[in-house]
C-alpha positions in Angstrom: 107.1 77.6 93.8 106.5 74.8 96.2 103.3 72.8 96.1 103.7 71.7 99.7 100.5 71.5 101.7 101.6 74.3 104.1 101.0 76.8 101.3 97.5 75.6 100.5 94.4 77.3 101.5 90.9 75.8 102.2 89.6 77.0 98.9 86.0 75.9 99.6 85.7 77.7 102.9 85.1 81.5 103.1 86.6 82.0 106.5 83.8 84.5 107.1 80.1 84.4 107.8 78.1 85.2 104.7 74.4 85.6 105.4 72.2 83.4 103.1 70.5 86.5 101.7 73.6 88.7 101.4 73.0 91.7 99.2 74.5 95.1 98.4 72.9 96.6 101.5 75.3 94.5 103.5 78.4 96.2 102.1 80.2 97.9 104.9 81.4 101.5 104.9 84.2 101.7 102.4 85.3 105.3 103.1 89.0 105.9 102.3 89.3 102.6 100.3 90.3 102.9 96.7 89.0 100.3 94.3 89.5 99.7 90.6 86.8 97.9 88.6 87.7 96.8 85.1 85.0 96.8 82.5 83.1 99.3 84.6 81.2 101.0 81.7 78.3 98.4 81.7 76.9 95.2 83.1 78.4 93.6 86.2 81.3 96.2 86.2 79.0 99.2 86.3 76.7 97.6 88.9 79.8 96.9 91.0 81.1 100.4 90.6 77.7 101.9 91.6 77.5 99.8 94.7 81.0 100.4 95.8 80.8 104.1 95.3 77.4 104.2 97.1 79.1 102.8 100.2 81.9 105.4 100.2 84.7 103.9 98.2 86.9 105.9 95.9 86.1 104.1 92.6 88.3 104.0 89.5 86.5 102.9 86.4 88.7 101.0 84.0 87.1 101.4 80.6 88.2 100.8 77.0 85.7 103.3 75.4 86.1 106.9 76.5 82.5 107.7 75.5 80.9 104.8 77.3 83.3 105.2 80.2 82.3 108.9 80.5 78.6 108.0 80.6 79.3 105.4 83.3 81.4 107.9 85.3 78.4 110.3 85.4 76.2 107.5 86.8 78.8 106.5 89.4 79.4 110.1 90.4 75.7 110.5 91.1 75.7 107.4 93.3 78.9 108.2 95.1 78.8 109.0 98.8 82.5 109.5 99.2 85.3 110.7 97.1 84.9 111.6 93.4 85.2 108.6 91.1 87.6 108.7 88.2 87.9 107.2 84.8 91.0 105.2 83.7 91.6 104.5 80.0 92.2 100.7 79.9 92.1 98.3 77.0 92.8 94.8 78.3 93.3 93.5 74.8 96.4 95.8 74.4 99.5 95.3 76.6 100.7 98.8 75.9 97.4 100.2 77.1 97.6 98.1 80.3 101.1 99.5 81.0 100.0 103.1 80.4 97.0 102.6 82.6 99.1 101.2 85.4 101.6 104.1 85.1 98.8 106.7 85.1 97.2 105.1 88.2 100.5 104.9 90.0 101.0 108.6 89.4 97.6 109.5 90.9 97.2 107.3 93.9 99.5 105.9 96.6 97.7 102.6 97.2 95.0 100.3 95.8 92.9 98.5 98.2 90.8 96.3 95.8 91.3 95.3 92.2 88.2 93.9 90.7 89.2 91.9 87.5 85.7 92.0 86.1 86.0 92.8 82.4 85.5 90.0 79.8 84.4 88.9 76.4 82.4 85.8 75.6 82.0 83.4 72.6 83.4 85.7 70.0 84.1 84.8 66.4 87.9 84.4 66.1 89.6 87.7 66.9 93.1 88.7 67.9 94.2 91.2 70.5 96.7 93.9 69.6 99.5 91.6 70.6 98.2 88.7 68.6 96.6 86.6 71.4 93.2 84.9 70.9 90.8 87.6 72.1 89.1 85.6 74.9 92.3 84.2 76.4 94.1 87.5 75.8 91.4 89.8 77.3 89.9 87.6 80.0 93.1 86.1 81.4 96.3 87.6 80.0 95.1 91.2 80.2 94.2 90.8 83.8 97.4 88.9 84.6 99.4 91.7 83.2 97.3 94.4 84.9 97.5 92.7 88.3 101.2 92.3 88.0 101.8 95.9 87.1 99.6 97.1 89.9 101.2 94.9 92.5 103.2 97.8 94.0 100.0 99.8 94.6 98.3 96.7 96.0 101.2 96.0 98.3 101.0 99.5 99.7 97.5 98.8 101.0 97.0 97.4 104.5 94.7 94.6 103.4 94.8 94.4 99.6 92.4 92.2 97.8 92.1 91.0 94.2 88.8 89.7 92.9 88.8 87.8 89.6 85.5 87.1 87.8 85.2 83.6 86.3 82.1 81.8 85.0 80.2 78.6 85.3 81.5 77.9 81.8 84.9 77.3 83.2 83.5 73.8 83.7 83.9 73.1 80.0 87.3 74.6 79.9 90.5 72.8 79.2 94.0 74.3 78.9 95.3 73.8 75.4 99.0 73.8 76.3 100.0 73.0 72.7 97.9 75.9 71.3 96.5 78.2 74.0 95.9 81.0 71.4 94.0 78.8 69.0 96.2 79.2 66.0 94.3 76.2 64.6 90.9 74.6 65.1 89.2 77.6 66.8 85.9 77.0 68.6 84.4 79.9 70.4 82.8 78.2 73.4 85.8 75.9 74.3 88.0 79.0 73.9 85.7 80.9 76.3 85.8 78.0 78.7 89.6 77.9 78.6 89.8 81.6 79.5 87.4 81.2 82.4 89.3 78.2 83.7 92.5 80.3 83.4 90.8 83.0 85.6 90.4 80.5 88.4 93.9 78.9 88.0 95.3 82.5 88.2 93.2 83.6 91.2 94.1 80.6 93.3 97.8 80.6 92.3 98.0 84.4 93.0 96.8 83.7 96.5 99.2 80.8 97.0 102.1 83.0 95.9 101.0 85.9 98.2 101.1 83.4 101.1 104.5 82.2 100.1 105.8 85.7 100.0 104.1 86.5 103.3 102.0 89.2 101.6 98.7 90.4 103.1 97.2 90.3 99.7 94.1 88.1 99.4 93.0 86.7 96.0 89.5 85.4 95.6 87.2 84.6 92.7 83.5 84.9 91.9 81.1 84.1 89.1 77.7 85.8 88.4 75.6 82.8 87.3 73.4 83.7 84.4 73.1 87.5 84.5 71.4 89.7 82.0 74.2 91.8 80.4 75.4 92.8 77.0 78.1 90.1 77.2 75.8 87.4 75.6 75.0 89.6 72.6 78.5 90.8 71.8 79.5 87.6 70.0 76.4 87.4 67.8 76.7 91.1 67.0 80.3 90.7 65.9 79.4 87.7 63.8 76.4 89.4 62.2 74.1 86.7 63.5 70.8 88.5 64.1 68.9 85.3 64.9 71.3 84.4 67.6 71.3 87.9 69.0 67.5 87.9 69.2 67.7 84.5 71.0 70.1 85.8 73.5 68.1 88.9 74.1 65.0 86.8 74.7 66.9 84.5 77.1 68.1 87.5 79.0 64.6 88.7 79.5 63.0 85.4 80.4 65.7 83.4 82.1 68.6 85.5 83.3 68.7 87.3 86.7 69.3 91.1 86.7 72.9 92.3 86.4 72.6 93.8 89.9 72.1 90.3 91.3 74.8 88.8 89.1 77.3 91.4 90.6 76.6 90.3 94.2 79.1 87.4 94.4 82.0 89.7 93.2 80.8 92.5 95.5 80.7 90.0 98.4 84.1 88.8 97.5 85.5 92.3 97.4 84.0 93.6 100.7 83.2 90.9 103.3 85.6 91.2 106.1 87.7 88.1 106.9 87.2 86.3 103.7 90.0 83.8 103.0 92.2 83.8 100.0 91.3 81.1 97.5 87.6 81.4 98.2 85.2 81.1 95.2 81.7 82.7 95.4 78.7 82.2 93.1 74.9 82.3 93.3 73.1 80.0 95.7 70.2 79.0 93.3 69.7 75.9 91.2 72.9 75.1 89.2 74.4 78.3 90.6 72.5 80.2 87.8 70.9 82.8 90.1 70.5 83.9 93.7 72.5 85.4 96.6 76.2 84.7 97.1 77.5 81.5 98.6 80.8 79.7 98.6 81.1 77.4 95.6 83.7 75.0 94.1 85.2 75.0 90.7 86.0 71.9 88.8 89.0 69.7 89.9 91.0 71.3 87.1 90.8 74.7 88.7 92.7 73.4 91.8 95.6 71.7 90.0 98.7 73.5 91.3 101.0 72.1 88.6 98.6 73.5 85.9 98.4 76.8 87.7 102.2 77.1 87.9 102.4 76.2 84.2 99.9 78.9 83.3 101.7 81.4 85.4 105.0 80.8 83.6 103.3 80.9 80.2 101.5 84.1 81.2 104.8 85.7 82.2 106.4 84.7 78.9 103.4 86.0 76.7 102.9 89.3 78.5 106.5 90.1 79.6 105.1 90.9 83.1 106.7 89.4 86.2 105.4 89.9 89.8 107.8 91.9 92.0 106.8 91.0 95.5 108.0 93.3 98.2 110.8 91.8 100.3 
């Protein structure tokens, strides 16, 4: 993969006009567009699925838990103004589940217009995925890398396919541990989370560069929610049995965080605004990008290092066994 400037995109320019107060009412009619949202059973994913379905999209909810996924499906069905939403069993911490989900989806639809790589875990005590990866790197990045690659034929069948990958402001503390990306030694939960979110940006920008190199219409963009009130913050303390920290995160969510509906706006904007350029990164427009309406933001310098992105891509192929088969 060449790093020549001809393949580069102006990653800090949206290529589209985004009103300063953009919100879900600005989402256009999405009738006849099929969109998959991972982690759609709660938080940003559920808010995104509700908004997309409310504007006519055919929404597929990718969920790990059948029970929670079924509850979310009922909510999205009630909001839908277009085709019936569907539930897809998907565990991003299990490569076999990802393969099965991709096969199931390929058997039921002929194209995928938007893939929203939303699901994620944060600041967990040390856990391993089914395939032995550190849970945050394995779920947040490797799972979505594998899913996107397996769904590439469906995306390529769409007229204007788009992939939206959700990162975080915490990518700014991230550093790729090339000698030990799966934290076999010296595990620290926050640096591990930062690495996974930096990996999300490296992946999103490299996916767009590769799409351009293969003359594909696919557009890959990224977004982050700022500080949004979801269950994401409490999951780690719950797994660690740290009740004090869980109470602290619950309090912070009530007093400081913006609602999940606001946190979902950058990724909804990234998924639906016409003419947005590949490589664009969106986040909230408020102080420190913690809250507010969507605007174009920039990641850290590390997120734009093409040699690092190519290295991560090769590593991801090796770890997941998934290669991207671009149409000729």
